C-alpha positions in Angstrom: -5.7 -103.3 -3.2 -5.2 -101.0 -0.3 -5.0 -102.9 2.9 -5.8 -101.4 6.3 -2.1 -101.5 7.2 -1.3 -99.2 4.2 -4.0 -96.7 5.4 -2.7 -96.8 9.0 0.9 -96.2 7.7 -0.3 -93.4 5.5 -2.1 -91.7 8.5 0.9 -92.1 10.8 3.2 -90.6 8.1 0.8 -87.6 7.7 0.7 -87.1 11.5 4.5 -87.2 11.7 4.7 -84.6 8.8 2.1 -82.4 10.6 4.0 -82.6 13.9 7.3 -81.8 12.1 5.7 -78.7 10.5 4.4 -77.6 13.9 7.8 -78.0 15.5 9.4 -76.1 12.7 6.9 -73.3 13.0 7.4 -73.2 16.8 11.2 -73.1 16.4 10.9 -70.2 14.0 8.7 -68.3 16.5 11.2 -68.9 19.3 14.1 -67.8 17.1 12.2 -64.6 16.2 11.6 -63.9 19.9 15.3 -64.5 20.7 16.5 -62.3 17.8 14.4 -59.3 18.7 16.4 -56.2 19.7 16.6 -55.7 23.4 14.1 -53.3 24.9 15.4 -50.5 27.1 13.4 -49.0 29.9 12.4 -45.4 29.2 11.5 -42.6 31.4 9.3 -39.6 30.8 11.1 -36.3 30.2 10.3 -33.7 32.7 11.2 -30.1 32.0 11.0 -28.5 35.4 12.1 -25.1 34.1 9.2 -24.4 31.8 6.3 -26.1 33.5 4.8 -24.4 36.6 4.6 -26.3 39.8 1.3 -28.1 40.6 0.4 -25.7 43.4 0.8 -22.8 41.0 -1.7 -24.3 38.6 -4.1 -24.8 41.5 -3.6 -21.3 42.7 -4.3 -19.9 39.2 -7.5 -21.9 38.9 -8.6 -20.7 42.4 -7.8 -17.1 41.4 -9.9 -17.4 38.2 -12.8 -18.9 40.2 -12.7 -16.1 42.8 -12.6 -13.4 40.1 -15.7 -14.9 38.4 -17.6 -15.1 41.7 -16.7 -11.5 42.6 -17.7 -10.3 39.1 -21.1 -12.0 39.4 -21.7 -10.7 42.9 -20.9 -7.1 41.8 -23.1 -7.5 38.8 -26.0 -8.7 40.9 -25.6 -5.8 43.3 -25.4 -3.3 40.4 -28.5 -4.7 38.8 -30.3 -4.6 42.1 -29.4 -1.0 42.8 -30.2 0.0 39.2 -33.6 -1.7 39.5 -34.4 0.3 42.7 -33.5 3.5 40.9 -35.7 2.7 38.0 -38.6 1.7 40.2 -38.4 4.8 42.3 -38.0 7.0 39.2 -41.1 5.4 37.6 -43.1 5.9 40.9 -41.9 9.5 41.1 -42.7 10.2 37.5 -46.3 8.7 37.9 -46.8 10.8 41.1 -45.6 13.9 39.3 -48.0 13.3 36.4 -50.9 12.7 38.7 -50.5 15.4 41.3 -48.5 18.3 39.9 -49.1 18.3 36.2 -52.8 18.0 36.5 -53.1 21.2 38.6 -51.7 23.5 35.8 -54.3 22.6 33.2 -57.1 24.0 35.4 
């Protein structure tokens, strides 16, 4: 009934249809690329009046760092001095209790 020539012809017909569909799809893709609106080169908006200069930002950060370091150093000195006062006060109080207050009770 079906001869090999008919099968070969059928396969060739299907291949041609497939290739035609591929060409049609590719043509549509190319047309879509061509019909895209043109792209314009853009640039970043720079508002120089409002934004501080880069060296000003660095200077502000350095100023904050120096302020923090000075505050820490002053705090350490204050705590050290306060601890000396407390230690000498405690030693003086103990010496007073041992030597001077004990004499009155006799």
